[in-house]
ChimeraX commands (.cxc) that place a marker at each C-alpha (Angstrom):
marker #1 position 134.24,85.73,61.71 radius 0.5
marker #1 position 135.59,82.50,63.10 radius 0.5
marker #1 position 136.29,79.58,60.83 radius 0.5
marker #1 position 134.03,76.56,61.04 radius 0.5
marker #1 position 135.54,73.10,61.31 radius 0.5
marker #1 position 133.79,71.99,58.12 radius 0.5
marker #1 position 135.05,75.01,56.18 radius 0.5
marker #1 position 138.63,74.44,57.33 radius 0.5
marker #1 position 138.50,70.88,56.02 radius 0.5
marker #1 position 137.04,71.73,52.62 radius 0.5
marker #1 position 140.38,71.34,50.82 radius 0.5
marker #1 position 140.99,67.73,51.76 radius 0.5
marker #1 position 140.71,65.27,48.91 radius 0.5
marker #1 position 137.63,63.22,49.55 radius 0.5
marker #1 position 136.24,65.92,51.85 radius 0.5
marker #1 position 134.34,65.04,55.00 radius 0.5
marker #1 position 133.34,61.77,53.35 radius 0.5
marker #1 position 136.93,60.53,53.50 radius 0.5
marker #1 position 137.36,59.07,57.00 radius 0.5
marker #1 position 141.16,59.25,57.12 radius 0.5
marker #1 position 141.27,62.73,55.60 radius 0.5
marker #1 position 138.51,64.00,57.86 radius 0.5
marker #1 position 140.25,62.76,61.02 radius 0.5
marker #1 position 143.53,64.30,59.96 radius 0.5
marker #1 position 142.06,67.66,59.00 radius 0.5
marker #1 position 140.19,67.80,62.32 radius 0.5
marker #1 position 143.56,67.46,64.04 radius 0.5
marker #1 position 145.01,70.25,61.89 radius 0.5
marker #1 position 141.96,72.42,62.46 radius 0.5
marker #1 position 142.50,72.19,66.22 radius 0.5
marker #1 position 146.13,73.22,65.71 radius 0.5
marker #1 position 145.11,76.04,63.38 radius 0.5
marker #1 position 142.77,77.53,65.98 radius 0.5
marker #1 position 145.81,78.26,68.14 radius 0.5
marker #1 position 147.55,80.22,65.36 radius 0.5
marker #1 position 147.06,83.36,63.30 radius 0.5
marker #1 position 146.58,81.18,60.23 radius 0.5
marker #1 position 143.10,80.31,61.44 radius 0.5
marker #1 position 141.83,83.84,61.02 radius 0.5
marker #1 position 143.69,84.32,57.72 radius 0.5
marker #1 position 142.21,81.18,56.24 radius 0.5
marker #1 position 138.68,82.33,57.02 radius 0.5
marker #1 position 138.91,85.99,56.09 radius 0.5
marker #1 position 140.88,85.89,52.88 radius 0.5
marker #1 position 140.26,84.50,49.45 radius 0.5
marker #1 position 140.20,80.84,48.50 radius 0.5
marker #1 position 143.80,81.14,47.28 radius 0.5
marker #1 position 145.00,82.49,50.61 radius 0.5
marker #1 position 142.94,79.91,52.44 radius 0.5
marker #1 position 144.71,77.15,50.51 radius 0.5
marker #1 position 148.10,78.73,51.27 radius 0.5
marker #1 position 147.29,79.01,54.94 radius 0.5
marker #1 position 146.16,75.43,55.07 radius 0.5
marker #1 position 149.34,74.23,53.35 radius 0.5
marker #1 position 151.47,76.10,55.89 radius 0.5
marker #1 position 149.64,74.42,58.74 radius 0.5
marker #1 position 150.17,71.04,57.06 radius 0.5
marker #1 position 153.90,71.63,56.67 radius 0.5
marker #1 position 154.07,72.24,60.43 radius 0.5
marker #1 position 151.61,69.58,61.55 radius 0.5
marker #1 position 152.82,66.59,59.54 radius 0.5
marker #1 position 156.33,66.48,61.08 radius 0.5
marker #1 position 154.80,66.99,64.53 radius 0.5
marker #1 position 152.37,64.16,63.94 radius 0.5
marker #1 position 155.13,61.85,62.71 radius 0.5
marker #1 position 157.30,62.75,65.70 radius 0.5
marker #1 position 154.48,61.98,68.11 radius 0.5
marker #1 position 153.81,58.64,66.42 radius 0.5
marker #1 position 157.51,57.81,66.47 radius 0.5
marker #1 position 157.80,58.58,70.19 radius 0.5
marker #1 position 154.75,56.47,70.97 radius 0.5
marker #1 position 156.15,53.54,68.99 radius 0.5
marker #1 position 159.49,53.74,70.82 radius 0.5
marker #1 position 157.71,53.76,74.18 radius 0.5
marker #1 position 155.73,50.67,73.23 radius 0.5
marker #1 position 158.74,48.81,71.80 radius 0.5
marker #1 position 161.03,49.43,74.78 radius 0.5
marker #1 position 160.56,46.81,77.51 radius 0.5
marker #1 position 160.84,47.94,81.15 radius 0.5
marker #1 position 164.15,46.10,81.55 radius 0.5
marker #1 position 165.87,48.25,78.93 radius 0.5
marker #1 position 164.56,51.67,79.84 radius 0.5
marker #1 position 167.21,54.24,80.68 radius 0.5
marker #1 position 170.92,54.73,80.08 radius 0.5
marker #1 position 174.16,53.57,81.68 radius 0.5
marker #1 position 177.61,55.17,81.34 radius 0.5
marker #1 position 179.98,53.17,79.17 radius 0.5
marker #1 position 183.23,52.10,80.83 radius 0.5
marker #1 position 186.06,54.56,80.19 radius 0.5
marker #1 position 184.13,56.40,77.49 radius 0.5
marker #1 position 182.52,59.81,77.26 radius 0.5
marker #1 position 179.17,58.40,76.28 radius 0.5
marker #1 position 176.11,56.75,77.72 radius 0.5
marker #1 position 174.62,53.50,76.52 radius 0.5
marker #1 position 170.96,53.89,75.58 radius 0.5
marker #1 position 169.85,50.40,76.57 radius 0.5
marker #1 position 166.77,50.44,74.36 radius 0.5
marker #1 position 168.56,51.59,71.23 radius 0.5
marker #1 position 171.42,49.18,71.80 radius 0.5
marker #1 position 169.69,46.02,72.99 radius 0.5
marker #1 position 165.94,46.11,72.19 radius 0.5
marker #1 position 164.91,43.11,70.10 radius 0.5
marker #1 position 168.20,41.29,70.73 radius 0.5
marker #1 position 169.05,38.27,72.88 radius 0.5
marker #1 position 171.13,39.48,75.81 radius 0.5
marker #1 position 173.31,38.14,78.62 radius 0.5
marker #1 position 173.75,40.53,81.56 radius 0.5
marker #1 position 176.54,39.84,84.06 radius 0.5
marker #1 position 177.53,41.72,87.22 radius 0.5
marker #1 position 181.32,41.64,87.27 radius 0.5
marker #1 position 184.13,42.44,89.71 radius 0.5
marker #1 position 187.78,42.87,88.83 radius 0.5
marker #1 position 189.26,41.15,91.89 radius 0.5
marker #1 position 186.72,38.37,92.30 radius 0.5
marker #1 position 187.89,34.77,92.14 radius 0.5
marker #1 position 185.45,34.33,89.25 radius 0.5
marker #1 position 187.08,37.09,87.17 radius 0.5
marker #1 position 188.63,34.50,84.78 radius 0.5
marker #1 position 185.05,34.00,83.54 radius 0.5
marker #1 position 185.62,37.20,81.55 radius 0.5
marker #1 position 187.49,35.04,79.05 radius 0.5
marker #1 position 184.62,32.57,78.71 radius 0.5
marker #1 position 182.08,35.39,78.38 radius 0.5
marker #1 position 184.16,36.90,75.59 radius 0.5
marker #1 position 184.20,33.51,73.84 radius 0.5
marker #1 position 180.40,33.35,74.17 radius 0.5
marker #1 position 180.11,36.81,72.68 radius 0.5
marker #1 position 182.30,35.90,69.73 radius 0.5
marker #1 position 180.55,32.58,69.20 radius 0.5
marker #1 position 177.02,33.97,69.02 radius 0.5
marker #1 position 177.37,37.60,67.97 radius 0.5
marker #1 position 176.64,36.62,64.37 radius 0.5
marker #1 position 173.22,35.47,65.60 radius 0.5
marker #1 position 172.56,38.76,67.34 radius 0.5
marker #1 position 173.68,37.94,70.89 radius 0.5
marker #1 position 174.82,40.85,73.04 radius 0.5
marker #1 position 176.73,40.54,76.31 radius 0.5
marker #1 position 176.58,43.39,78.84 radius 0.5
marker #1 position 179.01,43.47,81.74 radius 0.5
marker #1 position 178.11,45.66,84.71 radius 0.5
marker #1 position 180.96,46.06,87.21 radius 0.5
marker #1 position 179.91,46.49,90.83 radius 0.5
marker #1 position 181.54,46.94,94.21 radius 0.5
marker #1 position 178.49,45.66,96.08 radius 0.5
marker #1 position 180.54,42.65,97.20 radius 0.5
marker #1 position 183.67,44.73,97.85 radius 0.5
marker #1 position 185.76,43.21,95.06 radius 0.5
marker #1 position 185.74,45.92,92.41 radius 0.5
marker #1 position 188.57,48.32,91.62 radius 0.5
marker #1 position 188.46,51.80,93.11 radius 0.5
marker #1 position 188.32,53.56,89.74 radius 0.5
marker #1 position 187.08,52.89,86.23 radius 0.5
marker #1 position 190.57,53.02,84.74 radius 0.5
marker #1 position 191.68,49.98,86.72 radius 0.5
marker #1 position 188.41,48.18,85.97 radius 0.5
marker #1 position 188.95,48.82,82.27 radius 0.5
marker #1 position 192.51,47.49,82.44 radius 0.5
marker #1 position 191.37,44.22,84.01 radius 0.5
marker #1 position 188.62,43.46,81.49 radius 0.5
marker #1 position 190.01,45.04,78.32 radius 0.5
marker #1 position 193.74,44.36,78.73 radius 0.5
marker #1 position 193.97,41.31,80.97 radius 0.5
marker #1 position 191.06,39.39,79.45 radius 0.5
marker #1 position 190.62,40.98,76.02 radius 0.5
marker #1 position 186.95,41.83,76.50 radius 0.5
marker #1 position 185.23,43.40,73.48 radius 0.5
marker #1 position 181.61,43.17,74.62 radius 0.5
marker #1 position 179.91,46.20,76.20 radius 0.5
marker #1 position 180.96,47.17,79.72 radius 0.5
marker #1 position 179.51,49.93,81.91 radius 0.5
marker #1 position 181.01,52.03,84.65 radius 0.5
marker #1 position 180.59,50.42,88.12 radius 0.5
marker #1 position 176.98,50.36,89.33 radius 0.5
marker #1 position 175.03,49.22,92.37 radius 0.5
marker #1 position 173.27,45.95,91.57 radius 0.5
marker #1 position 171.49,45.11,94.83 radius 0.5
marker #1 position 168.94,46.73,97.12 radius 0.5
marker #1 position 167.33,50.15,96.94 radius 0.5
marker #1 position 170.38,51.73,95.33 radius 0.5
marker #1 position 170.51,49.22,92.48 radius 0.5
marker #1 position 170.49,50.65,88.99 radius 0.5
marker #1 position 167.14,50.32,87.20 radius 0.5
marker #1 position 168.37,47.44,85.03 radius 0.5
marker #1 position 169.16,45.28,88.05 radius 0.5
marker #1 position 165.98,46.23,89.87 radius 0.5
marker #1 position 163.98,44.83,86.96 radius 0.5
marker #1 position 166.27,41.78,86.71 radius 0.5
marker #1 position 165.55,41.13,90.41 radius 0.5
marker #1 position 161.80,41.54,89.85 radius 0.5
marker #1 position 161.83,39.09,86.96 radius 0.5
marker #1 position 164.18,36.57,88.61 radius 0.5
marker #1 position 166.34,37.34,91.67 radius 0.5
marker #1 position 169.02,39.77,92.75 radius 0.5
marker #1 position 172.62,38.62,92.36 radius 0.5
marker #1 position 173.99,36.92,95.48 radius 0.5
marker #1 position 177.58,37.32,94.37 radius 0.5
marker #1 position 179.65,38.55,91.44 radius 0.5
marker #1 position 179.28,37.06,87.97 radius 0.5
marker #1 position 175.60,36.21,88.16 radius 0.5
marker #1 position 174.36,35.68,84.63 radius 0.5
marker #1 position 170.93,36.69,83.33 radius 0.5
marker #1 position 169.72,35.47,79.95 radius 0.5
marker #1 position 167.18,37.83,78.36 radius 0.5
marker #1 position 165.08,37.03,75.29 radius 0.5
marker #1 position 164.28,39.34,72.38 radius 0.5
marker #1 position 161.20,40.69,74.20 radius 0.5
marker #1 position 163.31,41.92,77.09 radius 0.5
marker #1 position 162.26,39.19,79.52 radius 0.5
marker #1 position 164.55,37.12,81.72 radius 0.5
marker #1 position 164.22,33.47,80.72 radius 0.5
marker #1 position 166.99,32.07,82.95 radius 0.5
marker #1 position 169.56,33.15,85.49 radius 0.5
marker #1 position 172.70,31.41,86.69 radius 0.5
marker #1 position 174.93,31.74,89.73 radius 0.5
marker #1 position 178.61,32.57,89.87 radius 0.5
marker #1 position 179.40,28.86,89.90 radius 0.5
marker #1 position 178.00,28.41,86.38 radius 0.5
marker #1 position 180.80,28.72,83.85 radius 0.5
marker #1 position 180.16,30.48,80.53 radius 0.5
marker #1 position 180.48,27.18,78.64 radius 0.5
marker #1 position 178.01,25.33,80.87 radius 0.5
marker #1 position 175.52,23.36,78.70 radius 0.5
marker #1 position 172.50,24.75,80.57 radius 0.5
marker #1 position 173.65,28.32,80.04 radius 0.5
marker #1 position 174.35,27.60,76.37 radius 0.5
marker #1 position 170.86,26.08,75.98 radius 0.5
marker #1 position 169.26,29.18,77.54 radius 0.5
marker #1 position 171.24,31.47,75.23 radius 0.5
marker #1 position 170.19,29.51,72.17 radius 0.5
marker #1 position 166.58,29.68,73.35 radius 0.5
marker #1 position 166.89,33.46,73.66 radius 0.5
marker #1 position 168.40,33.67,70.18 radius 0.5
marker #1 position 165.47,31.64,68.79 radius 0.5
marker #1 position 162.87,33.84,70.53 radius 0.5
marker #1 position 160.74,36.33,68.61 radius 0.5
marker #1 position 160.94,40.10,69.21 radius 0.5
marker link #1:1,2 radius 0.2
marker link #1:2,3 radius 0.2
marker link #1:3,4 radius 0.2
marker link #1:4,5 radius 0.2
marker link #1:5,6 radius 0.2
marker link #1:6,7 radius 0.2
marker link #1:7,8 radius 0.2
marker link #1:8,9 radius 0.2
marker link #1:9,10 radius 0.2
marker link #1:10,11 radius 0.2
marker link #1:11,12 radius 0.2
marker link #1:12,13 radius 0.2
marker link #1:13,14 radius 0.2
marker link #1:14,15 radius 0.2
marker link #1:15,16 radius 0.2
marker link #1:16,17 radius 0.2
marker link #1:17,18 radius 0.2
marker link #1:18,19 radius 0.2
marker link #1:19,20 radius 0.2
marker link #1:20,21 radius 0.2
marker link #1:21,22 radius 0.2
marker link #1:22,23 radius 0.2
marker link #1:23,24 radius 0.2
marker link #1:24,25 radius 0.2
marker link #1:25,26 radius 0.2
marker link #1:26,27 radius 0.2
marker link #1:27,28 radius 0.2
marker link #1:28,29 radius 0.2
marker link #1:29,30 radius 0.2
marker link #1:30,31 radius 0.2
marker link #1:31,32 radius 0.2
marker link #1:32,33 radius 0.2
marker link #1:33,34 radius 0.2
marker link #1:34,35 radius 0.2
marker link #1:35,36 radius 0.2
marker link #1:36,37 radius 0.2
marker link #1:37,38 radius 0.2
marker link #1:38,39 radius 0.2
marker link #1:39,40 radius 0.2
marker link #1:40,41 radius 0.2
marker link #1:41,42 radius 0.2
marker link #1:42,43 radius 0.2
marker link #1:43,44 radius 0.2
marker link #1:44,45 radius 0.2
marker link #1:45,46 radius 0.2
marker link #1:46,47 radius 0.2
marker link #1:47,48 radius 0.2
marker link #1:48,49 radius 0.2
marker link #1:49,50 radius 0.2
marker link #1:50,51 radius 0.2
marker link #1:51,52 radius 0.2
marker link #1:52,53 radius 0.2
marker link #1:53,54 radius 0.2
marker link #1:54,55 radius 0.2
marker link #1:55,56 radius 0.2
marker link #1:56,57 radius 0.2
marker link #1:57,58 radius 0.2
marker link #1:58,59 radius 0.2
marker link #1:59,60 radius 0.2
marker link #1:60,61 radius 0.2
marker link #1:61,62 radius 0.2
marker link #1:62,63 radius 0.2
marker link #1:63,64 radius 0.2
marker link #1:64,65 radius 0.2
marker link #1:65,66 radius 0.2
marker link #1:66,67 radius 0.2
marker link #1:67,68 radius 0.2
marker link #1:68,69 radius 0.2
marker link #1:69,70 radius 0.2
marker link #1:70,71 radius 0.2
marker link #1:71,72 radius 0.2
marker link #1:72,73 radius 0.2
marker link #1:73,74 radius 0.2
marker link #1:74,75 radius 0.2
marker link #1:75,76 radius 0.2
marker link #1:76,77 radius 0.2
marker link #1:77,78 radius 0.2
marker link #1:78,79 radius 0.2
marker link #1:79,80 radius 0.2
marker link #1:80,81 radius 0.2
marker link #1:81,82 radius 0.2
marker link #1:82,83 radius 0.2
marker link #1:83,84 radius 0.2
marker link #1:84,85 radius 0.2
marker link #1:85,86 radius 0.2
marker link #1:86,87 radius 0.2
marker link #1:87,88 radius 0.2
marker link #1:88,89 radius 0.2
marker link #1:89,90 radius 0.2
marker link #1:90,91 radius 0.2
marker link #1:91,92 radius 0.2
marker link #1:92,93 radius 0.2
marker link #1:93,94 radius 0.2
marker link #1:94,95 radius 0.2
marker link #1:95,96 radius 0.2
marker link #1:96,97 radius 0.2
marker link #1:97,98 radius 0.2
marker link #1:98,99 radius 0.2
marker link #1:99,100 radius 0.2
marker link #1:100,101 radius 0.2
marker link #1:101,102 radius 0.2
marker link #1:102,103 radius 0.2
marker link #1:103,104 radius 0.2
marker link #1:104,105 radius 0.2
marker link #1:105,106 radius 0.2
marker link #1:106,107 radius 0.2
marker link #1:107,108 radius 0.2
marker link #1:108,109 radius 0.2
marker link #1:109,110 radius 0.2
marker link #1:110,111 radius 0.2
marker link #1:111,112 radius 0.2
marker link #1:112,113 radius 0.2
marker link #1:113,114 radius 0.2
marker link #1:114,115 radius 0.2
marker link #1:115,116 radius 0.2
marker link #1:116,117 radius 0.2
marker link #1:117,118 radius 0.2
marker link #1:118,119 radius 0.2
marker link #1:119,120 radius 0.2
marker link #1:120,121 radius 0.2
marker link #1:121,122 radius 0.2
marker link #1:122,123 radius 0.2
marker link #1:123,124 radius 0.2
marker link #1:124,125 radius 0.2
marker link #1:125,126 radius 0.2
marker link #1:126,127 radius 0.2
marker link #1:127,128 radius 0.2
marker link #1:128,129 radius 0.2
marker link #1:129,130 radius 0.2
marker link #1:130,131 radius 0.2
marker link #1:131,132 radius 0.2
marker link #1:132,133 radius 0.2
marker link #1:133,134 radius 0.2
marker link #1:134,135 radius 0.2
marker link #1:135,136 radius 0.2
marker link #1:136,137 radius 0.2
marker link #1:137,138 radius 0.2
marker link #1:138,139 radius 0.2
marker link #1:139,140 radius 0.2
marker link #1:140,141 radius 0.2
marker link #1:141,142 radius 0.2
marker link #1:142,143 radius 0.2
marker link #1:143,144 radius 0.2
marker link #1:144,145 radius 0.2
marker link #1:145,146 radius 0.2
marker link #1:146,147 radius 0.2
marker link #1:147,148 radius 0.2
marker link #1:148,149 radius 0.2
marker link #1:149,150 radius 0.2
marker link #1:150,151 radius 0.2
marker link #1:151,152 radius 0.2
marker link #1:152,153 radius 0.2
marker link #1:153,154 radius 0.2
marker link #1:154,155 radius 0.2
marker link #1:155,156 radius 0.2
marker link #1:156,157 radius 0.2
marker link #1:157,158 radius 0.2
marker link #1:158,159 radius 0.2
marker link #1:159,160 radius 0.2
marker link #1:160,161 radius 0.2
marker link #1:161,162 radius 0.2
marker link #1:162,163 radius 0.2
marker link #1:163,164 radius 0.2
marker link #1:164,165 radius 0.2
marker link #1:165,166 radius 0.2
marker link #1:166,167 radius 0.2
marker link #1:167,168 radius 0.2
marker link #1:168,169 radius 0.2
marker link #1:169,170 radius 0.2
marker link #1:170,171 radius 0.2
marker link #1:171,172 radius 0.2
marker link #1:172,173 radius 0.2
marker link #1:173,174 radius 0.2
marker link #1:174,175 radius 0.2
marker link #1:175,176 radius 0.2
marker link #1:176,177 radius 0.2
marker link #1:177,178 radius 0.2
marker link #1:178,179 radius 0.2
marker link #1:179,180 radius 0.2
marker link #1:180,181 radius 0.2
marker link #1:181,182 radius 0.2
marker link #1:182,183 radius 0.2
marker link #1:183,184 radius 0.2
marker link #1:184,185 radius 0.2
marker link #1:185,186 radius 0.2
marker link #1:186,187 radius 0.2
marker link #1:187,188 radius 0.2
marker link #1:188,189 radius 0.2
marker link #1:189,190 radius 0.2
marker link #1:190,191 radius 0.2
marker link #1:191,192 radius 0.2
marker link #1:192,193 radius 0.2
marker link #1:193,194 radius 0.2
marker link #1:194,195 radius 0.2
marker link #1:195,196 radius 0.2
marker link #1:196,197 radius 0.2
marker link #1:197,198 radius 0.2
marker link #1:198,199 radius 0.2
marker link #1:199,200 radius 0.2
marker link #1:200,201 radius 0.2
marker link #1:201,202 radius 0.2
marker link #1:202,203 radius 0.2
marker link #1:203,204 radius 0.2
marker link #1:204,205 radius 0.2
marker link #1:205,206 radius 0.2
marker link #1:206,207 radius 0.2
marker link #1:207,208 radius 0.2
marker link #1:208,209 radius 0.2
marker link #1:209,210 radius 0.2
marker link #1:210,211 radius 0.2
marker link #1:211,212 radius 0.2
marker link #1:212,213 radius 0.2
marker link #1:213,214 radius 0.2
marker link #1:214,215 radius 0.2
marker link #1:215,216 radius 0.2
marker link #1:216,217 radius 0.2
marker link #1:217,218 radius 0.2
marker link #1:218,219 radius 0.2
marker link #1:219,220 radius 0.2
marker link #1:220,221 radius 0.2
marker link #1:221,222 radius 0.2
marker link #1:222,223 radius 0.2
marker link #1:223,224 radius 0.2
marker link #1:224,225 radius 0.2
marker link #1:225,226 radius 0.2
marker link #1:226,227 radius 0.2
marker link #1:227,228 radius 0.2
marker link #1:228,229 radius 0.2
marker link #1:229,230 radius 0.2
marker link #1:230,231 radius 0.2
marker link #1:231,232 radius 0.2
marker link #1:232,233 radius 0.2
marker link #1:233,234 radius 0.2
marker link #1:234,235 radius 0.2
marker link #1:235,236 radius 0.2
view
């Protein structure tokens, strides 16, 4: 004898008349049909039926919460921040969503031997000035303009030792064209691709580019500062 949907749901407080309970037990009933517990719950006594149902609930509730959690993360993560990038000189990847979602962000494509490399110092000052208000700065080294070091160790020395950078840096990435990393493809879609090193993209708390600035714009430029403060004031 197969168990009816109504019989499976008999134990819910409120019974079929409880909308929330009825929807949830229907979900569990569908899960139960795929397991041996379904037959046990129908053939055995009321006591065993209750026990079977409780076992299904212990399994189903965490699965339901996990599914809801995954769906929420997918909704909350803007396209710009989807994916990971390797952190410079570290055995770890940066999950862009976990690290930057809901925060104002400045993204910069850097190059160790570019004439604009001294801007590292100004970017670090920006990071220190606004980090208390949630600002994050992300530096992405690139050799697309043939001015990056040949290995990550040298890149790290330039930014960390020479300029005292403490904000997040990635391993060198492509930032232009078909080979560009996902982050820079979306930056290009929302604004424009970098035409040289040290392009600066200001991203609001919703993961949208609200302004971009060329290499010529210094980190203390009033227009860049105004865009950063606008991003800080934005709502997630």
